[in-house]
N, C-alpha and C positions, 0 to 999 in steps of 0.2 A: 735623623736621618728618618725614621720608622714617622715619626712627622710630614718628610714630606712625602713617603711614600702612600700615606693618608686622604691629604691632603689631593694630590692626584688622581686617586682615584676616586671620590668622591665628584672631582672640577667635574670630572667628563661622564661621570656616568654609565660608562662602558664605553665600548669599541676601542681602538686607537684612540689614546689621548693628542689630543690635535696640539699646537704648540702654543704656552702659556691658556690651557683652557685653567677656567674660576674654577671655587670652589660651588658648595652642593648651595647658595641657598643669600639670601641677603633680608640684614635688615639695622634697625636703628636703633634700638632702648632697648638699653639692660634691665629695666623694670621688664615683669616676666607675669608677676598676680595682673588680672585682669579685675575690673570693676564689675560689682555685680547689676549696674545695665549693660555693660556691654554682652551679655550674656547668651544672648541672644536667641531671638525668633524669628531671623531669617533665612533665608534661603541655606543651603545644602549643595552638596555640588559633587558631583563625579564624574573623574576623568580616567576614568580607566578605560570606557570602549573607546577613547577617541586612537583614532590615525591620523598624528599628526606631521606624519611625512606622505600622506596625501591629500590631508584637510589643509596642510599649511601653503598661501597662496604664499609665492616669493617676489612677485610684480613688485611690493616697494621697491625691495634689490635692484629693479631693471639699470637704473642710473651706475652700475657698479660696475657692471658687464660679466657677473659671476656665472663660471659652470658651475653645477653638481654633479660629481665624481661617485663617492655615494653618499647613502644616506646610511642609519644606524637607528633603530627605532626602540631601544634600552630603554624599558624605562627606568622611573627616581631612583637612586637606591635608595633602599626602603621604605619605601614612602609608594600606592596607592597613587596610580594616575598613568602618566601618558607624557610623550616626549619622543622626541624626532631627532636627529645629527645629523648636520648638513655638512659634508665635507664638503668645500667647491675650490676651485680657483680662479686666480686675478685673469685677463687679459694677458697680460704677459706671465705667464706661470706663476706669479704670486701661493702661497697656502690661503687660504679662509675658510672660516668656523660661521656657520650660527647656527647654535641649541633651542631648541625650545623644548619648554616641560611646564604641564600643568599638576602642581600634586595635589591631591584632597585625601589630605587625614581623618578620620574618624569625627575630629571633632573641631570647632572652632577653635580652642585653647590649642591643641595640637598642633593647627595650620599656625597660628600668632609663635609656638616657640620655636618651631620651624625653619619661617618669616625670619625669626630675628639670629639665630644661633649662625648666620652668612659673619654676621660685619664681625666677628667672634675669631676666624678662618680664614676667612679671604684674604692673600694677596694681593686683588686689589684693589684701589687708591675709592675711595666713598664720593659720590661728588652727587651729595645732597639727595633731599626727600623730594619727592614726583607729586604734585597733585589732583584731583579727577582723575585716575585710572586706581579706586582703592578705597577700604579704610588707609593701609597705609601700604605708600610703595617708596625705594630708591632704588637711587645707579651708584653702579659706580665702575670706574675708567682703567687700563692699563696701557703705559707702554712699552715696546723689550723691543731688542734689534738682536735676536737671535739669527743674522746672516742677513737680512732688512728687517725694513721699521717694518712694526707691527704692530699696529692695533684695535685694542678691547673694548666692550662699552658693552656693560650688565646690566637689564634692569628686574629687578624684580618689584612684584606687588601684591599682597594678599587680600581677597575679601572676604566674608564667614571660613571657609572651612580651605575656602581655595588658594590655590599660591601658583604662581604665571614667574618664570622667566624666562626671559629671551637674553640670549650671549653671544654677542657679533663681532666678531674679529675679524681684518684687513689684510693680508701681506703691500707692500708692494715696495717703492723705493724711494718714495715719500711716506709721512703717516697720512693714513685717511683722516679727515679734520672730526674730532667728535661733536660736533654737530651733524656734521651727515651720519654718525653710527646711531646717533642719537635718535635721528628724526626718527630716521630705518627700526630699530630694535623697538622703539613706543608704537609703533601702526602695528607694527605682528603683536606686543605685547597686550593690545587693545585687540583686538581677533581673534585669535588664542583665547582670551578671556569672557568672548562671547561664545566662544563656537561649544565649551562646558555647558554638558545641559546640567540644571539642576534637578533634583530627586526629590 
């Protein structure tokens, strides 16, 4: 029971926990030790000053006809960075949620550990590696029925010390197609990555 409580807390990273909120990460590999060449002379990112509730452009979600009911800017749990949870409603009154999160740990090694942690704790199902959006990236999906059809998609990507997560979940009388959620989440992920400054 304690594990369930911990997962629920990590899932939302704040505010009221929406139905089916994911845990706070995503990862693929169980290996933790980096090879020496990747120890990085690349850029370092800092997300702490981003106001993602204001900066996130919701235009990619337009065809879903979602209305924002409230936003929660609580930052990532236990990590430096910025985040925003958008609690929304569909046109027919069902629950929908979007969480956009950018974490910038102090080092690339810490970012790798943060990125990989999720695969060990998430209740979502791995949907495969995503290419072209960072040094490593992976997606997760989930479908549930909390009184309605609730489809979730989460994508998480790491570049240097930057870990960006986008979780999109939409309720309805039928499940929103995974492909629809995926394309929108990836668009938001790329926009968030582009918004985080280097130091």
